[in-house]
N, C-alpha and C positions, 0 to 999 in steps of 0.2 A: 631327673638326671639328664644332662645333655651329652649327646654323643659327639665325639670329635674325630677329625681325620678325613682326608679326602678319599680314603679307601671306600667310602660309601658312595662315591660318585660313579654312577653307572649309566652311561648314555649308549643305548643299543639301537636307537632309531633316529632318523631325521624327522623334524617336525613337519607336519602336513597342515598348512594353514586352513585349507578347506575343511578338513576333518575336525580341526579344533573349533572352528566357528560353528560348524554343523552341530556337533555334539555339545558344544558349549550352550548353544541356543536350546537344544533338546533338554539338557539337564536343568537349565534355568527355568524352563516351563514346567518341568517335572517337579521341581522343588521350589516353585515360585513363592509359596506361602512362607516357609521358614527363611528363605533367602531375603525376601522383601522385609519381613519383620525383623530379621537379624540386622539387615542394613539400616533400618530405621532406628533400632536400639543403638547400634554402634555409632551412627552419625549423631544422634541426640546426646548420648553420653560423652562423646568426644567433644562436642560443642560446650556442654555444661562444664566439663573438666578442663577446658582450654587445651584440648589435645592430649592430655596426660594419658587417657585410656585408649586413645586411637590405635596405638600399636597392637596391644593384646586383643582388642576387640575385633579389629579387622583381620588379625591372624585367626580369630575364631571363625570368621567367614570362610577362610581357606580350609579350616578344619571341617566345615560342612561338606566340602568337596572330597576331603580325605575319607570322611564317613561314607559318602555315596560311592565313590569310585574304588577306593582300596578295601573298605570293609563291606561294601555291598549292602549297606543299611540306609534307611531313610533318615536324613538329618533332622534334628529338632531345633526349635528356636533357641533353646537354652545352650546349644553348642557355641553360640557367639561368645560365651564366657569360658569356653573350654581351655583357653590359653592363659587364663589369669594366674595359673600356678607358676608361670614363668614370666611374670609381669616385667621384671627388670630387664630380661633379655630382649623382649619385644619393645619395651619402652625405649631402651637405649638404642636398639637397632633402628627403630623408626626415626629417632633424632639424627643419627649418623647418616641414614639414607636421605632424609629430607634436606639436611645441610649440604651434603656432597652433591646430590643431584640438583638441588636448588641453585647452588653456585654454578654448577656446570651449565645450567639452563641459560646463563648469561650469553653463551655462545650458541644456544639452541642445539646445535649438532652435538656438543658435549653432553647436554642433558639427555638427548635421545640415546647416545651411545651408552652412557652409564645406566640408564633405565633398562636398556637391552641386556647388557651383560649381568646385571643384578636382578633380572626378572624373576628368578626362582629362589631368591633369598628366603622370603617368608614361607613359601611352600616347603622348602627343604627343612626349615626350622620346625614347621608343624608336623610334617610327615615323618621325618627321621630324627626329630628332636636334636638337631644339630645346634651348636653354638653359633652365634651371629658371625664371628670372624671366619669360621670354617665354611659357613654357608656362602659367604661372599666369593671365596675361591671356587667352591664346587659349582656355584651358579655360573660363573664365568666359563668354566670348562664344559659344563653341560650345554650352554648356549653355543659355544664355539664348535663342539663336536656334533651338536644336533642341527647345525645349519644357522650360522650367524645372520646371514642376510634375510633368511626366512623369518627369524625371530625379530629382526629389525622391522620388517614389514608388519608383523603382528603388533609390535609396539606402536607403530604409526596408526594402525587400525584402532588400538585402545585409546590413543590420544584423541583421534577424531571422534570416537564414541563418547569419550569423557567430555570433550568440548561441547558436544550436543547437550549432554546432561547439565553441564555448568551454565550454558547459555539459557537453556529452558528452566533450569533450577527445579526445585521442589520435586514433583512426581517423576520427572525425567531422570534426575540424579538417582532416585531410588530404583529405577529400572536399569540404568546403564552400569551402575556399580556391581550389582550381583551378576549381571551378564558377563562382565569382564572377569569377575572372580571365577565363574563357572568355566569360562573359556580358558583361562590360565590354568585351572585345575586339569582340564583335558589335555592341554599342551604339555604340562609337566609330566603326566603319566604316559603320554604318547612317546616322548623322547626317551623314556625308560624302557620302551618296547612293550608297554602294557596297554596297547590300544584295544586289545580284546577285553580287558577289564572295563575300559571306557564304554565299549559297545554293550557290555552286559549290564552296566550300571542303570 
């Protein structure tokens, strides 16, 4: 069951980029085995299915961070399949995001802006089981209230890290993707005022 409503949007702290990168790296190393194997599975199955499974499988990677930070438990490789019960939500959401952001990238700046304001769409859908359209609005307000420019800088960092992975391909991509997922998970809980949960994770 998906929850609806922007009443679930609670931003009680501004993002701290240094904190996000520091603890994103720490959690990446802490859960490196399930994150790497999960990324390998998600990437391989996404390629084999021509992208059909990409949305729910990559959402499952965010689910690993929910397990680690919110629930305080060690994630398992099988968590990559944890969002398959909402296949259509993540499949449809990934298509809408890919098309909208993809077209916006024609201007480059537009792509960066949309990526920034919709940064938390999948984390919100996974953590709070929000519907896709609700998550779009809540993500925008979360980014705006939690420090738009700081989030934009974080997105630029993600783009640079991702470009390194794409340029080097193979092993580098398998490293940069889970690091980005872990860092985004830290940023997501930080802007909710749950930095203490991050530090305990």
